[in-house]
Backbone as JSON Lines, residues from 0, in Angstrom:
{"i":0,"aa":"M","n":[3.59,54.46,-4.33],"ca":[4.67,53.98,-3.51],"c":[4.7,54.72,-2.19]}
{"i":1,"aa":"R","n":[5.2,54.03,-1.19],"ca":[5.34,54.65,0.12],"c":[6.68,55.36,0.21]}
{"i":2,"aa":"D","n":[6.69,56.43,0.96],"ca":[7.91,57.2,1.13],"c":[8.75,56.73,2.31]}
{"i":3,"aa":"R","n":[8.23,55.81,3.11],"ca":[8.97,55.34,4.27],"c":[9.61,53.98,3.98]}
{"i":4,"aa":"P","n":[10.7,53.68,4.66],"ca":[11.35,52.38,4.45],"c":[10.5,51.25,5.03]}
{"i":5,"aa":"P","n":[10.63,50.05,4.49],"ca":[9.84,48.94,5.02],"c":[10.27,48.58,6.44]}
{"i":6,"aa":"G","n":[9.34,48.05,7.21],"ca":[9.62,47.66,8.59],"c":[10.33,46.31,8.63]}
{"i":7,"aa":"R","n":[10.48,45.8,9.83],"ca":[11.13,44.51,10.02],"c":[10.23,43.39,9.5]}
{"i":8,"aa":"A","n":[10.85,42.36,8.99],"ca":[10.1,41.2,8.54],"c":[9.62,40.41,9.75]}
{"i":9,"aa":"P","n":[8.45,39.79,9.65],"ca":[7.96,39.0,10.78],"c":[8.84,37.76,11.01]}
{"i":10,"aa":"D","n":[8.91,37.32,12.25],"ca":[9.71,36.16,12.61],"c":[8.83,34.91,12.56]}
{"i":11,"aa":"Y","n":[9.07,34.05,11.59],"ca":[8.28,32.84,11.41],"c":[9.01,31.61,11.91]}
{"i":12,"aa":"T","n":[10.0,31.76,12.78],"ca":[10.78,30.63,13.25],"c":[9.91,29.63,14.0]}
{"i":13,"aa":"T","n":[9.07,30.1,14.91],"ca":[8.23,29.2,15.69],"c":[7.26,28.44,14.79]}
{"i":14,"aa":"A","n":[6.64,29.13,13.86],"ca":[5.7,28.47,12.95],"c":[6.41,27.43,12.09]}
{"i":15,"aa":"A","n":[7.62,27.74,11.63],"ca":[8.37,26.78,10.81],"c":[8.76,25.55,11.62]}
{"i":16,"aa":"L","n":[9.16,25.73,12.88],"ca":[9.52,24.59,13.72],"c":[8.31,23.72,14.04]}
{"i":17,"aa":"I","n":[7.18,24.33,14.3],"ca":[5.96,23.56,14.58],"c":[5.54,22.77,13.35]}
{"i":18,"aa":"M","n":[5.54,23.39,12.18],"ca":[5.16,22.68,10.96],"c":[6.16,21.58,10.63]}
{"i":19,"aa":"G","n":[7.44,21.81,10.91],"ca":[8.43,20.76,10.7],"c":[8.17,19.56,11.6]}
{"i":20,"aa":"G","n":[7.8,19.82,12.85],"ca":[7.46,18.74,13.77],"c":[6.22,17.97,13.34]}
{"i":21,"aa":"I","n":[5.21,18.69,12.86],"ca":[3.99,18.04,12.38],"c":[4.3,17.18,11.16]}
{"i":22,"aa":"N","n":[5.09,17.69,10.24],"ca":[5.46,16.91,9.06],"c":[6.29,15.69,9.42]}
{"i":23,"aa":"L","n":[7.21,15.84,10.35],"ca":[8.01,14.7,10.8],"c":[7.12,13.64,11.45]}
{"i":24,"aa":"F","n":[6.13,14.07,12.23],"ca":[5.21,13.14,12.87],"c":[4.44,12.32,11.85]}
{"i":25,"aa":"W","n":[3.83,12.97,10.83],"ca":[3.02,12.19,9.9],"c":[3.89,11.32,8.99]}
{"i":26,"aa":"I","n":[5.1,11.78,8.68],"ca":[5.98,10.94,7.87],"c":[6.39,9.7,8.65]}
{"i":27,"aa":"F","n":[6.74,9.88,9.94],"ca":[7.07,8.72,10.78],"c":[5.86,7.79,10.94]}
{"i":28,"aa":"A","n":[4.65,8.34,11.03],"ca":[3.45,7.51,11.15],"c":[3.24,6.67,9.89]}
{"i":29,"aa":"V","n":[3.43,7.26,8.73],"ca":[3.27,6.51,7.48],"c":[4.35,5.44,7.36]}
{"i":30,"aa":"V","n":[5.59,5.77,7.72],"ca":[6.67,4.79,7.66],"c":[6.4,3.65,8.63]}
{"i":31,"aa":"Q","n":[5.85,3.96,9.8],"ca":[5.56,2.9,10.76],"c":[4.45,1.98,10.25]}
{"i":32,"aa":"V","n":[3.43,2.54,9.61],"ca":[2.36,1.71,9.08],"c":[2.88,0.81,7.97]}
{"i":33,"aa":"V","n":[3.75,1.34,7.12],"ca":[4.23,0.57,5.97],"c":[5.34,-0.4,6.36]}
{"i":34,"aa":"F","n":[6.3,0.03,7.17],"ca":[7.5,-0.79,7.43],"c":[7.63,-1.29,8.86]}
{"i":35,"aa":"G","n":[6.96,-0.65,9.82],"ca":[7.04,-1.09,11.21],"c":[7.88,-0.16,12.06]}
{"i":36,"aa":"L","n":[7.79,-0.38,13.37],"ca":[8.46,0.47,14.34],"c":[9.98,0.43,14.27]}
{"i":37,"aa":"P","n":[10.62,-0.72,14.03],"ca":[12.09,-0.71,13.97],"c":[12.65,0.23,12.9]}
{"i":38,"aa":"V","n":[11.98,0.35,11.79],"ca":[12.45,1.26,10.73],"c":[12.3,2.71,11.18]}
{"i":39,"aa":"V","n":[11.22,3.02,11.88],"ca":[11.03,4.38,12.4],"c":[12.12,4.71,13.41]}
{"i":40,"aa":"L","n":[12.43,3.77,14.29],"ca":[13.49,3.99,15.26],"c":[14.84,4.19,14.57]}
{"i":41,"aa":"L","n":[15.11,3.41,13.55],"ca":[16.36,3.57,12.79],"c":[16.41,4.94,12.1]}
{"i":42,"aa":"L","n":[15.31,5.35,11.49],"ca":[15.28,6.66,10.83],"c":[15.44,7.8,11.84]}
{"i":43,"aa":"G","n":[14.82,7.67,12.99],"ca":[14.97,8.69,14.03],"c":[16.4,8.78,14.52]}
{"i":44,"aa":"W","n":[17.04,7.63,14.69],"ca":[18.44,7.6,15.13],"c":[19.34,8.24,14.07]}
{"i":45,"aa":"L","n":[19.1,7.91,12.79],"ca":[19.91,8.49,11.71],"c":[19.7,10.0,11.61]}
{"i":46,"aa":"L","n":[18.47,10.44,11.78],"ca":[18.18,11.87,11.75],"c":[18.88,12.58,12.91]}
{"i":47,"aa":"N","n":[18.85,11.98,14.08],"ca":[19.54,12.55,15.24],"c":[21.05,12.61,15.0]}
{"i":48,"aa":"L","n":[21.59,11.57,14.43],"ca":[23.01,11.54,14.12],"c":[23.39,12.66,13.14]}
{"i":49,"aa":"G","n":[22.58,12.85,12.11],"ca":[22.84,13.9,11.14],"c":[22.75,15.29,11.73]}
{"i":50,"aa":"V","n":[21.75,15.53,12.57],"ca":[21.61,16.83,13.21],"c":[22.77,17.09,14.16]}
{"i":51,"aa":"S","n":[23.19,16.04,14.89],"ca":[24.31,16.2,15.81],"c":[25.6,16.53,15.06]}
{"i":52,"aa":"R","n":[25.81,15.91,13.91],"ca":[27.01,16.22,13.12],"c":[26.98,17.64,12.58]}
{"i":53,"aa":"L","n":[25.79,18.09,12.15],"ca":[25.68,19.48,11.69],"c":[25.94,20.46,12.83]}
{"i":54,"aa":"A","n":[25.44,20.15,14.01],"ca":[25.65,21.03,15.16],"c":[27.13,21.06,15.55]}
{"i":55,"aa":"A","n":[27.8,19.91,15.49],"ca":[29.22,19.87,15.83],"c":[30.06,20.63,14.8]}
{"i":56,"aa":"R","n":[29.64,20.61,13.56],"ca":[30.37,21.31,12.51],"c":[30.24,22.82,12.66]}
{"i":57,"aa":"R","n":[29.06,23.28,13.14],"ca":[28.84,24.71,13.31],"c":[29.51,25.26,14.56]}
{"i":58,"aa":"A","n":[29.79,24.42,15.52],"ca":[30.37,24.9,16.79],"c":[31.85,25.15,16.69]}
């Protein structure tokens, strides 16, 4: 065992946001291939609405 306390944990915020964007992109691409662009636009609008409500609740 080490006698010193552990250091700070690394900040993975940027990596998590980038991977979230990549996952959102491929999910929207699959939805567009299967259902078409109007469904992707509707899902994007609903996602934006949900994020906006969460942000308003936190403020």
